[in-house]
C-alpha positions in Angstrom: 4.9 -14.4 -8.5 8.0 -14.7 -6.5 9.7 -11.6 -8.1 9.0 -8.6 -5.8 10.1 -5.0 -6.3 11.2 -3.1 -3.2 11.8 0.1 -2.2 12.3 2.3 1.2 11.8 5.7 2.3 12.9 8.0 5.6 9.8 9.4 6.9 10.2 12.0 10.2 7.1 10.8 12.0 6.7 7.9 14.9 5.6 4.4 13.4 2.4 4.8 14.9 1.8 7.5 13.1 2.9 6.4 9.7 0.7 3.2 10.5 -2.1 5.3 11.6 -2.2 7.3 8.1 -1.4 3.3 6.3 -4.6 2.2 8.2 -6.6 4.7 7.1 -7.9 3.0 3.8 -11.0 5.5 3.4 -8.3 8.8 3.4 -6.5 7.2 0.6 -8.2 9.2 -2.1 -7.2 12.3 -0.5 -3.4 11.6 -0.7 -2.8 8.8 -3.4 -3.3 9.8 -7.2 -4.3 6.5 -8.1 -6.7 5.3 -5.4 -10.2 7.0 -6.4 -12.3 5.5 -4.0 -12.3 3.0 -0.8 -15.3 0.9 0.6 -14.0 -1.3 3.8 -15.8 -4.4 3.4 -14.7 -6.0 6.8 -13.2 -4.5 9.6 -11.3 -5.9 12.6 -13.6 -5.4 15.8 -11.1 -4.5 18.0 -9.1 -1.7 16.1 -11.4 -0.9 13.1 -8.7 -1.4 10.7 -9.7 -2.9 7.6 -9.5 -6.6 6.9 -11.0 -6.5 3.3 -11.3 -3.4 1.1 -12.5 -2.7 -2.4 -10.5 0.2 -4.2 -10.9 1.7 -7.3 -7.6 2.3 -9.0 -7.2 4.9 -12.0 -3.3 4.8 -12.3 -3.3 5.7 -16.1 -2.3 2.4 -17.8 -3.7 0.7 -15.1 -7.4 0.7 -14.2 -8.8 -1.7 -11.9 -11.4 -2.3 -9.4 -9.6 -4.6 -6.5 -10.7 -6.6 -3.2 -8.1 -6.8 -0.9 -7.2 -8.7 2.2 -5.2 -7.2 5.1 -3.2 -8.0 7.9 -1.3 -6.4 10.4 1.5 -6.9 12.6 0.9 -4.0 15.4 2.5 -0.9 14.1 5.3 -2.6 12.5 3.8 -4.2 9.3 0.9 -4.7 6.9 0.3 -7.2 4.2 -2.5 -7.4 1.5 -3.2 -9.4 -0.9 -5.6 -9.5 -3.9 -9.2 -11.2 -3.5 -10.0 -10.6 -6.7 -9.8 -8.0 -9.6 -10.5 -7.0 -12.9 -7.2 -6.5 -14.5 -5.1 -8.4 -12.1 -4.3 -12.6 -11.2 -2.5 -11.8 -8.4 -1.2 -9.2 -6.0 0.8 -9.3 -3.0 2.0 -6.0 -1.0 3.7 -5.1 2.5 4.4 -2.3 4.2 7.4 -2.9 6.8 7.8 -0.2 9.4 11.5 0.1 11.2 11.5 2.8 13.8 14.6 5.0 14.5 16.8 4.5 17.8 14.7 7.5 18.7 11.6 7.0 17.6 11.4 10.2 16.0 11.8 8.7 12.5 10.7 5.6 10.6 11.9 3.5 7.5 8.8 2.4 5.6 9.7 -0.4 2.9 6.9 -1.1 1.0 7.4 -4.6 -1.3 4.8 -5.4 -3.9 4.5 -8.2 -6.6 1.7 -8.1 -9.2 0.3 -10.4 -11.9 -1.6 -8.9 -14.7 -4.4 -11.3 -16.6 -2.8 -9.6 -19.6 1.0 -10.9 -20.2 3.6 -8.4 -19.7 7.4 -8.6 -20.0 9.2 -9.0 -16.9 10.9 -5.4 -17.2 7.6 -3.6 -18.4 6.2 -5.6 -15.1 9.3 -4.4 -12.9 8.7 -0.8 -14.1 5.1 -0.7 -13.1 5.8 -1.8 -9.6 8.6 0.2 -9.1 6.4 3.4 -10.2 3.5 2.2 -8.0 6.0 1.8 -5.4 7.8 5.1 -5.7 4.6 7.2 -5.7 2.7 5.5 -2.7 6.0 5.8 -0.9 6.4 10.0 -1.9 2.4 10.6 -1.1 2.6 8.7 2.1 5.9 10.5 3.2 4.3 13.8 2.3 0.7 12.7 4.2 2.7 11.8 7.2 4.6 14.6 7.4 2.1 17.0 6.9 -0.2 15.7 10.0 2.5 16.3 12.4 
């Protein structure tokens, strides 16, 4: 699963504000089209951020229940990996946040690698990852900037 798909977007908000939206997993069904339900299974006692969560995904071609494990690096990064899923064999993702020099904006990079239980051609897998990333970044930008 060495191949990863990446994209980035500029968001007109601080890294703290962006990370607050990213870390609020239970609110994902409000602003993402694919995530229909989130159950936090384990949270960090200090911050309340999810360490493990169960997500119900319905993205048209991809319908899955995914248990994901999360690790955070303050307000600069979050990484997640698949613990178990119905349709996926492996999944690794990350948001990396880079604040602008004045702190008023943030560049968000999304990295994703997915391995399905059903074999997919490399081009199909890359396209699926790209669609997931593009939708997630657009939804994140809209959500963060609407909360300002």
